[in-house]
BAKOLGU-810728 format. One record per residue (C-alpha): residue in one letter; z, y, x. Coordinates in steps of 0.5 Angstrom, whole numbers, padded with zeros to 4 digits, always signed. Layout:
// BAKOLGU-810728
AZYX
...
***
This chain:
// BAKOLGU-810728
M+0167+0226+0269
T+0171+0221+0266
Q+0167+0216+0262
P+0169+0214+0255
E+0172+0208+0253
P+0167+0203+0250
W+0168+0201+0243
R+0169+0193+0242
R+0168+0188+0237
L+0173+0183+0234
S+0172+0176+0237
P+0166+0172+0233
G+0171+0167+0230
T+0173+0173+0225
M+0167+0170+0221
V+0171+0163+0221
V+0178+0166+0220
Q+0176+0172+0215
P+0174+0167+0209
V+0180+0162+0210
E+0185+0168+0209
Q+0181+0170+0203
L+0180+0163+0200
P+0185+0165+0194
Q+0181+0171+0192
L+0174+0167+0193
I+0176+0161+0188
P+0174+0165+0182
A+0167+0167+0185
L+0166+0160+0187
I+0168+0157+0180
A+0163+0162+0177
L+0157+0160+0183
V+0158+0153+0181
F+0157+0154+0173
A+0152+0158+0175
G+0148+0153+0179
Q+0148+0148+0173
S+0143+0153+0169
A+0140+0157+0175
P+0140+0154+0181
V+0136+0159+0185
F+0140+0165+0183
S+0146+0161+0185
L+0143+0159+0192
L+0142+0167+0193
A+0148+0169+0190
T+0152+0164+0195
V+0148+0167+0201
V+0150+0174+0199
V+0157+0172+0198
V+0157+0168+0205
L+0154+0174+0209
L+0159+0179+0205
V+0165+0175+0207
T+0163+0173+0214
V+0158+0177+0218
L+0159+0183+0215
P+0166+0185+0217
W+0165+0182+0224
L+0159+0187+0224
T+0162+0193+0221
T+0169+0193+0225
R+0170+0196+0232
Y+0176+0198+0236
Q+0177+0202+0242
V+0183+0202+0246
T+0185+0208+0251
P+0191+0211+0254
E+0192+0216+0249
H+0190+0211+0242
V+0188+0205+0239
Q+0183+0206+0234
V+0180+0201+0229
R+0173+0203+0225
K+0171+0199+0220
G+0166+0199+0213
L+0159+0200+0212
L+0158+0204+0206
T+0165+0207+0206
R+0168+0208+0213
K+0175+0207+0214
V+0178+0209+0221
V+0185+0208+0223
T+0188+0211+0229
A+0195+0209+0233
R+0197+0214+0238
R+0199+0211+0244
D+0206+0214+0245
R+0208+0213+0238
I+0207+0205+0238
R+0213+0202+0237
S+0212+0194+0236
V+0206+0189+0237
D+0206+0183+0233
L+0202+0177+0235
T+0201+0172+0230
A+0196+0165+0230
G+0195+0161+0224
P+0193+0154+0225
V+0185+0157+0224
H+0187+0162+0230
R+0190+0157+0234
I+0184+0152+0233
L+0179+0157+0235
G+0184+0160+0241
L+0185+0167+0237
K+0191+0171+0235
K+0192+0177+0230
V+0195+0183+0233
I+0199+0188+0228
I+0201+0194+0232
G+0206+0198+0229
T+0207+0206+0230
G+0214+0207+0227
G+0213+0208+0220
D+0215+0204+0215
K+0209+0204+0211
D+0202+0199+0211
S+0198+0205+0213
A+0203+0206+0219
T+0200+0199+0222
V+0193+0198+0226
K+0191+0191+0225
L+0186+0187+0229
N+0185+0180+0225
A+0182+0176+0231
L+0182+0177+0238
S+0181+0172+0244
A+0188+0170+0246
A+0187+0172+0253
D+0185+0179+0250
A+0191+0179+0245
D+0196+0178+0250
A+0193+0183+0255
L+0193+0188+0249
H+0200+0187+0248
G+0202+0187+0255
Y+0198+0194+0256
L+0201+0197+0249
M+0208+0195+0250
T+0209+0197+0257
T+0212+0204+0258
A+0209+0206+0265
P+0203+0210+0264
R+0196+0206+0266
G+0189+0209+0267
D+0185+0203+0264
V+0186+0197+0260
P+0186+0190+0263
A+0181+0186+0261
V+0185+0179+0261
D+0190+0180+0266
V+0197+0180+0263
D+0203+0183+0266
H+0208+0178+0269
Q+0214+0182+0270
P+0221+0178+0269
A+0224+0178+0263
T+0231+0176+0261
V+0232+0170+0256
L+0238+0172+0251
T+0237+0166+0246
R+0233+0160+0246
F+0232+0155+0240
R+0236+0148+0241
P+0235+0142+0237
E+0242+0142+0234
W+0241+0148+0230
L+0237+0144+0225
R+0244+0142+0222
Y+0244+0148+0219
S+0238+0148+0215
P+0240+0144+0210
F+0245+0149+0208
S+0240+0153+0205
M+0238+0155+0198
A+0231+0156+0200
G+0230+0148+0200
L+0233+0147+0193
A+0229+0153+0190
T+0223+0150+0194
A+0224+0143+0191
G+0225+0146+0184
A+0219+0150+0184
A+0215+0143+0187
L+0217+0139+0181
G+0216+0144+0176
L+0209+0145+0179
G+0208+0138+0179
A+0210+0137+0172
Q+0205+0143+0170
I+0199+0140+0174
A+0201+0133+0171
N+0201+0136+0164
D+0195+0140+0164
A+0191+0133+0167
G+0194+0129+0161
L+0198+0125+0165
F+0204+0125+0161
E+0199+0123+0155
R+0196+0117+0159
S+0203+0114+0161
V+0206+0114+0154
G+0207+0107+0155
T+0210+0107+0162
A+0214+0113+0160
E+0217+0109+0154
R+0219+0103+0158
A+0222+0107+0164
A+0226+0111+0159
D+0228+0104+0156
A+0230+0102+0163
V+0234+0109+0164
R+0238+0108+0157
G+0241+0102+0160
I+0244+0105+0166
P+0251+0109+0165
V+0250+0117+0164
A+0254+0118+0170
V+0250+0114+0175
V+0244+0117+0172
I+0246+0124+0174
I+0249+0122+0181
I+0242+0119+0182
V+0238+0126+0180
V+0243+0130+0184
V+0243+0126+0190
G+0235+0126+0189
V+0235+0133+0189
I+0239+0135+0194
G+0236+0130+0199
L+0229+0133+0197
G+0232+0140+0198
S+0235+0138+0205
A+0228+0135+0207
L+0224+0141+0205
S+0229+0146+0208
V+0229+0142+0215
L+0221+0142+0215
G+0221+0149+0213
Y+0226+0151+0219
V+0222+0147+0224
L+0215+0150+0222
R+0218+0157+0222
F+0223+0157+0227
W+0221+0152+0232
N+0222+0154+0239
F+0225+0161+0237
T+0226+0165+0244
L+0229+0172+0244
T+0227+0176+0251
R+0229+0183+0254
H+0223+0186+0258
P+0224+0191+0264
D+0220+0196+0260
G+0225+0196+0254
T+0222+0192+0249
L+0225+0186+0246
R+0220+0180+0244
T+0221+0174+0239
E+0217+0168+0239
R+0217+0162+0234
G+0213+0158+0230
L+0210+0151+0230
L+0203+0151+0226
T+0203+0158+0226
T+0206+0162+0232
N+0209+0169+0231
A+0210+0173+0237
V+0213+0180+0236
S+0215+0186+0241
F+0219+0192+0239
D+0222+0198+0242
E+0230+0196+0244
S+0231+0203+0243
R+0229+0203+0236
I+0235+0199+0234
R+0241+0202+0230
G+0245+0196+0229
T+0246+0189+0227
H+0246+0185+0220
L+0250+0178+0220
H+0249+0174+0214
E+0253+0168+0212
P+0250+0164+0206
V+0255+0161+0202
L+0253+0154+0203
M+0253+0155+0211
R+0260+0158+0212
P+0263+0151+0211
V+0259+0149+0217
H+0260+0156+0221
G+0253+0158+0221
A+0250+0165+0220
R+0243+0168+0222
L+0243+0175+0225
G+0238+0181+0224
G+0237+0188+0227
I+0237+0195+0223
A+0232+0198+0226
I+0227+0204+0226
G+0220+0203+0225
H+0215+0199+0222
I+0220+0193+0223
K+0226+0195+0220
H+0230+0188+0220
P+0227+0184+0226
L+0230+0177+0226
L+0234+0176+0232
L+0237+0169+0231
P+0235+0164+0225
P+0240+0160+0222
A+0245+0158+0228
P+0252+0157+0230
K+0256+0164+0228
D+0259+0164+0235
E+0252+0165+0238
A+0250+0170+0233
V+0256+0174+0235
R+0254+0173+0242
V+0247+0175+0241
G+0249+0181+0237
N+0253+0183+0243
L+0248+0183+0248
V+0243+0187+0243
A+0247+0192+0240
D+0254+0191+0243
D+0256+0189+0236
G+0260+0183+0238
V+0267+0186+0236
E+0264+0189+0230
L+0262+0183+0227
T+0268+0179+0227
M+0274+0185+0227
P+0278+0185+0221
L+0276+0190+0215
V+0279+0195+0211
E+0280+0193+0204
H+0278+0198+0198
G+0284+0197+0194
R+0287+0195+0188
T+0281+0199+0183
A+0276+0195+0187
R+0279+0189+0186
T+0280+0190+0178
R+0273+0192+0178
R+0270+0186+0181
L+0274+0181+0177
N+0273+0185+0170
R+0265+0184+0171
A+0266+0177+0173
A+0271+0176+0167
M+0265+0179+0162
A+0260+0175+0165
G+0264+0169+0164
A+0266+0171+0157
A+0259+0172+0155
A+0257+0165+0158
L+0263+0162+0154
I+0261+0165+0148
L+0254+0163+0148
S+0256+0156+0150
G+0261+0155+0144
I+0256+0157+0139
P+0253+0150+0139
A+0260+0147+0139
V+0262+0150+0133
T+0256+0149+0129
G+0256+0142+0130
G+0253+0141+0137
P+0256+0137+0142
V+0263+0139+0145
W+0261+0138+0152
F+0257+0145+0151
L+0264+0148+0151
A+0266+0145+0157
L+0260+0148+0161
G+0262+0155+0158
V+0269+0154+0161
I+0266+0152+0168
A+0262+0158+0168
L+0268+0162+0166
A+0272+0159+0172
A+0266+0160+0177
S+0265+0167+0175
M+0272+0169+0176
T+0271+0165+0183
F+0265+0169+0185
G+0269+0175+0183
V+0275+0174+0187
A+0270+0172+0193
R+0266+0179+0192
Y+0272+0183+0193
R+0274+0179+0199
H+0268+0180+0202
L+0268+0188+0201
G+0271+0192+0206
H+0269+0197+0212
A+0271+0199+0219
I+0270+0205+0223
T+0270+0204+0231
D+0268+0209+0236
Q+0261+0206+0236
S+0259+0203+0229
V+0261+0204+0222
V+0262+0196+0219
I+0260+0196+0212
A+0261+0189+0208
P+0258+0190+0201
P+0261+0186+0195
K+0257+0180+0195
I+0258+0172+0194
A+0255+0171+0201
R+0258+0174+0206
H+0254+0180+0210
R+0256+0185+0215
N+0252+0191+0217
A+0254+0194+0224
L+0251+0201+0224
D+0251+0205+0230
R+0254+0212+0228
D+0249+0216+0232
G+0244+0213+0227
I+0247+0216+0221
V+0243+0222+0219
G+0246+0224+0212
W+0252+0223+0207
A+0252+0223+0200
T+0257+0220+0194
R+0256+0217+0188
A+0260+0216+0182
S+0258+0213+0175
W+0262+0214+0169
F+0266+0208+0170
Q+0268+0210+0177
R+0270+0217+0175
R+0275+0214+0170
A+0278+0209+0175
D+0278+0215+0181
V+0273+0212+0186
R+0266+0213+0188
T+0261+0210+0193
V+0260+0213+0199
I+0252+0213+0202
L+0251+0213+0209
A+0243+0215+0210
T+0239+0213+0216
A+0232+0212+0218
A+0233+0205+0220
G+0234+0198+0216
S+0235+0199+0209
E+0236+0207+0210
G+0242+0207+0206
Y+0248+0203+0206
E+0254+0204+0201
L+0261+0203+0201
V+0263+0201+0194
D+0269+0204+0190
L+0273+0208+0195
D+0278+0213+0193
D+0278+0220+0194
A+0282+0220+0201
D+0278+0214+0204
S+0272+0217+0202
D+0273+0223+0205
R+0276+0220+0211
V+0270+0216+0212
I+0265+0222+0212
A+0270+0226+0216
T+0270+0221+0221
T+0263+0219+0222
A+0260+0226+0221
P+0259+0231+0226
P+0265+0236+0227
W+0261+0242+0224
M+0260+0239+0218
R+0268+0238+0217
Q+0269+0245+0214
F+0264+0244+0209
L+0268+0238+0207
A+0274+0242+0206
T+0271+0247+0202
A+0268+0242+0197
R+0274+0239+0197
M+0278+0246+0195
D+0272+0247+0190
***
């Protein structure tokens, strides 16, 4: 008779990791305990002991997991018992993450995805020893059946390295809006903290002297200094963020049919997912990164990880090469696209003109009512920028159909290109707004279980939309298309 697999506890390090991860939620309780301790120290001491036990010891004592050849099961809770089960044959991804606290304690967090796109479709083990986590990963992501669970032994089958981080990729990190946004947020947060702390009121004299010194500097010089400072700070933050997130990025293919990405400096992250679940690739060329020929590559996949990262910001040629290795999409990511016609261009320009005209009118009101004239100049710049963006959105719009894929480029300022596997398309739909009906165009939606689950070909005329559906749909659907057109 086969003995049942034992129920195991998480690592005792869970009692350290859990409070650190829940610290933001515990701050209000800690503040309340501090104030309570001033008037009722005994009560505060007892409450502190209770909170510590609830946050540290209790989760570790009440959480157990079981791994068998059929399933992975996690059981937790004291008063309310919760059981989460992942069938062995439904597991499609295993994510190993180790933050700074995990790494100090020699632990890893394991997140097991079962193919669904909801949080309930994942099984999470917050803290296992690094050896046990690696062993569990090797067991779950191997397709060959095994009779028992290895304790700490890791499957050392050879893997093929598809791409690896190179230091010269760092030159693409400053060309990202994330650094500028982070710099702006940091400045705003710092100003808010300084205001709440009364630093502005205490430094009125210093601020006035600084303002007097600035008044002696030409306005153009001040603007240049501010712009250069913001760009420099944003670039530095972008490089720092890139190093923290993507340092030592590696994409490998394993003989068991999985792809594995590893990355991170302080917080390491290793994700393995079933390669057969990939239904295409997504090439993204941000606005600032295009002049330096940079791009990032993501996957279009089924399951919990619908947009797996295949390549961080790197040379576009490298992104195309990786796309060809993963999904044979190298040609689709660079081939010329079919334009969507004059009506699509007119609609993009009309929207741009309306947005620019609104900005011009709003900026012109202060100028007409006696305000500074340079407000009107800002409106003119906004109008010109809006029209430029409208032209860019139309130039980026397009599609193409190959024997393998449907290539879809949406009308966005940044250039995006989705190469969707035709075998992954499971539904077809059309949508036309009142304005589209007046212009005799419509949007074709290709439904799929992967990625965004619906990819739109915007502003196609009737002939092109029928051609797209007839070409990508199975033969038995064509008779229904012809009947619908006759109706």
